[in-house]
C-alpha positions in Angstrom: 0.0 0.0 0.0 1.7 3.2 -1.1 0.6 6.7 -0.5 -1.4 8.4 -3.2 0.7 11.4 -2.7 3.0 13.2 -0.3 2.8 16.9 0.4 4.2 19.3 3.0 1.9 18.0 5.7 2.4 14.3 5.2 1.0 11.4 3.2 -2.4 11.1 1.7 -4.5 8.0 0.9 -8.0 7.4 -0.4 -10.7 7.4 -0.9 -11.0 4.2 1.0 -13.1 1.8 -1.1 -15.5 -1.1 -0.3 -13.5 -3.5 -2.5 -10.3 -2.6 -0.6 -12.1 -3.3 2.6 -13.2 -6.7 1.3 -9.6 -7.5 0.3 -8.4 -6.6 3.8 -11.2 -8.7 5.4 -10.2 -11.7 3.2 -6.5 -11.2 4.2 -7.3 -10.8 7.9 -10.0 -13.5 7.9 -12.3 -10.9 9.3 -16.0 -11.6 8.5 -17.4 -8.8 10.5 -20.3 -7.5 8.4 -19.7 -3.8 9.2 -16.7 -4.0 6.9 -18.6 -5.7 4.1 -22.2 -4.5 4.0 -23.5 -1.0 4.4 -26.7 -2.3 5.9 -24.7 -4.0 8.7 -22.7 -0.8 9.4 -25.9 1.2 9.6 -27.6 -1.4 11.9 -24.6 -1.3 14.2 -24.9 2.5 14.5 -22.1 3.6 12.3 -24.2 5.2 9.6 -24.6 4.2 6.0 -20.9 3.6 5.1 -18.9 0.5 5.6 -16.2 0.6 8.4 -12.6 0.0 7.4 -10.8 -2.7 9.5 -8.5 -1.4 12.1 -5.4 -3.2 10.9 -5.9 -1.6 7.5 -5.9 1.8 9.2 -2.6 1.0 10.9 -1.2 -0.2 7.6 -1.7 3.3 6.1 0.5 4.7 8.9 3.2 2.1 8.6 3.3 2.7 4.9 4.0 6.4 5.4 6.6 5.7 8.1 8.4 3.2 5.8 8.4 5.8 3.0 9.9 8.4 5.3 12.4 6.0 6.9 13.1 3.2 4.3 16.1 1.8 6.3 14.3 1.7 9.6 13.4 -1.5 11.4 10.4 -1.4 13.8 11.0 -2.8 17.3 7.7 -1.7 18.8 4.5 -0.3 17.5 1.8 1.0 19.9 -1.5 1.9 18.2 -4.3 4.0 19.9 -7.5 3.7 17.9 -9.7 6.8 18.7 -12.2 6.7 15.8 -13.2 4.9 12.6 -12.3 5.1 9.0 -15.3 4.8 6.7 -15.9 3.9 3.1 -15.0 6.9 0.8 -12.9 8.6 3.5 -9.8 10.4 2.4 -6.9 10.0 4.8 -3.8 11.9 5.8 -0.8 10.6 7.8 1.4 13.0 9.6 4.6 12.0 11.4 5.1 13.3 14.9 8.5 13.8 16.7 8.3 11.3 19.6 8.6 9.2 17.0 5.0 8.5 16.0 2.3 9.4 13.6 -1.4 10.3 13.4 -4.0 9.2 10.9 -6.7 11.8 10.1 -9.9 11.4 8.1 -10.6 14.4 6.0 -13.2 16.7 7.6 -12.6 15.5 11.1 -10.3 17.4 13.5 -9.5 14.6 15.9 -7.1 11.8 14.7 -8.8 8.4 14.2 -5.5 6.7 15.1 -2.3 7.7 17.0 0.7 5.5 16.7 4.0 5.5 18.6 6.9 3.4 17.5 10.4 2.5 18.3 13.1 1.7 15.7 16.0 -0.7 16.1 19.1 1.2 16.9 21.9 0.5 14.4 25.6 0.7 15.4 
């Protein structure tokens, strides 16, 4: 998964599509209907759009970090899920100094995901 584009604020992805969600569900063996059917997402209180699987959201962040630090090796990744990514959302990843990153859905002020990571130290 590569970023659609990089700009001065970070990496951008999207729009997130239903077929992409279905591929992630197959890969993850996740048959939760909120990822696959709009009716199920709505019945569960998420509204009329399918909900992207959490590991797919984390993959957007990891892709951006790997693009920024191609030689880095992850030792630890801590993900804090604070919201959902929905079908047709456009996403932005911004790196933070601690080191970490945030994932934002366009039109929402609060990040849907905050990630902190530690890289392997090389001699």
